[in-house]
N, C-alpha and C positions, 0 to 999 in steps of 0.2 A: 681106470688107468689103461693106457695103451702100451702094449708090449712089442718090442722090436727084436728081431733076430738079425744078427750080423754074421756073415760067413767071411772068414779071412784065410789067407794061405798060411802054411807052416812058417814061411819066412816072415810074414807080417806078424804072426803070433810071437815069434822069437824076437822080433824088433820091439814089440810091445813089452815083452818080458824084461827087456833092458831098461825101460823107463817106468814100468809100473809093477808094484808088488801084486796087485790084483787087477787083472785085465778087465773084468766085469765092472768093478767099481770105477776104474779109470774112464772106461767108455761111457758109463752112465754120467759121471761128472762132466765129461767133455760135452755130451749131448745136452745136458741141462744147462750148461753155461752158454752154448749156442742158442738155446731156446731163450734164455735170459737176454742175450744180445738182440735177438729179434724183437723182443718186447720193448727194449730200449729204443730201437729204431722206430717202432710204431708209435711210441709215446710223443714223438715230435710232430706227428701228422695231425691235421684237423680232424680226421676221422676218429682218432683216439678220444678226443674231447666229445664228439658226437656220441660215441659208444658209451663213454663214462656217464654222460648225462642220461642216456637211455637206460643204462643199467642201474642208475641211482647209487652208484657205488664207486669207491676208489680202489677196490680190489682188482689187481691185474687179471686174475683168472676170470672174474665175472665180466670185466670189460672186454676181454678177448672173445669170450663166448657170446656176448651180446653183439659185438662187432661182426662176428661170424654169422650169427643169426640174421642181422640186418643187411648182410652183404657188403659191409664196409671194408672188410679185410679179405684180401685175395690170397690164395695159396700160390706157391711158385708154379704149380701145374696150371692153375687158372690163368695166371699171368702169361705164361708161355703159350697157352692155347690161343690167346688173343692177339699174339704178335704176328705180324704179316711177314712172311719170308719172301724175299725177292730172289727168284731163281734165274735171273738173267746173268 
């Protein structure tokens, strides 16, 4: 498992207190939902099918990791690094 640490201001903590009984649980649920949505977006790509075939599985985690291993799925940082910036 990957562990993330998030630092927020006192004001942001108070704002979360107004919508969440448990800030940690709320943050975990939010991040897991965003990850689920990322998987949904990948499922419509041809690379998802390639990764699924290569993984020999229908399990999302196995497909994601196989796609990563094969270089089929790029992280946001990898995509950003390949974008050309026009400084004109």
